[in-house]
C-alpha positions in Angstrom: 8.9 15.0 22.9 9.2 17.7 25.6 8.4 20.4 23.0 5.3 18.6 21.9 3.9 18.2 25.4 4.4 21.9 26.1 2.1 22.7 23.1 -0.5 20.2 24.4 -0.7 21.5 27.9 -2.6 24.8 27.3 -5.3 22.8 25.4 -5.7 19.9 28.0 -4.1 17.4 25.6 -2.2 14.3 26.6 -0.8 11.2 25.0 -2.9 8.0 25.4 -0.6 6.1 23.1 2.8 7.2 21.8 4.9 5.1 19.5 3.3 1.8 20.1 3.7 -0.7 17.3 0.5 -1.7 15.5 0.5 -5.4 16.7 -2.8 -6.4 15.1 -4.4 -4.8 12.1 -7.7 -6.5 11.4 -8.3 -4.7 8.1 -5.8 -3.1 5.7 -2.3 -2.4 6.7 -0.6 -0.2 9.2 3.2 -0.2 8.6 4.3 1.7 11.7 3.7 3.1 15.1 0.5 4.5 16.6 0.1 7.8 18.4 -3.2 8.8 20.0 -3.6 12.2 21.7 -6.7 12.9 23.8 -8.3 16.4 24.4 -11.2 17.4 26.6 -13.2 18.5 23.5 -12.9 18.5 19.7 -12.5 22.3 19.8 -9.4 21.9 22.0 -7.9 19.6 19.5 -8.5 21.9 16.6 -7.2 24.9 18.5 -4.0 23.0 19.4 -3.4 21.9 15.9 -3.8 25.5 14.6 -1.7 27.0 17.4 1.5 28.8 16.5 3.6 26.7 18.9 2.4 23.4 17.3 2.5 24.7 13.7 6.2 25.5 14.4 6.9 21.9 15.2 5.1 20.3 12.2 8.1 20.6 9.9 10.2 18.7 12.4 7.6 15.9 12.5 7.2 15.7 8.7 10.9 15.8 8.0 11.6 12.9 10.2 8.7 10.5 9.8 6.1 9.5 7.4 2.5 9.3 8.5 -1.0 10.6 8.4 -2.8 12.8 11.0 -6.5 12.4 11.4 
């Protein structure tokens, strides 16, 4: 968690929701937790995702949990 936050800071990103269970799903299914990250602008989010520090962490996330990023 600490490593993720340090990748967000340069882009103004912060967690709005982290690990909250999906209590109510009005359509379809959501079999897990919810994570929402906010950025000041779309460009910041794209720059963060493509940044070298975050790219280095992606294998840690994908090896330890299933999920989609959108």
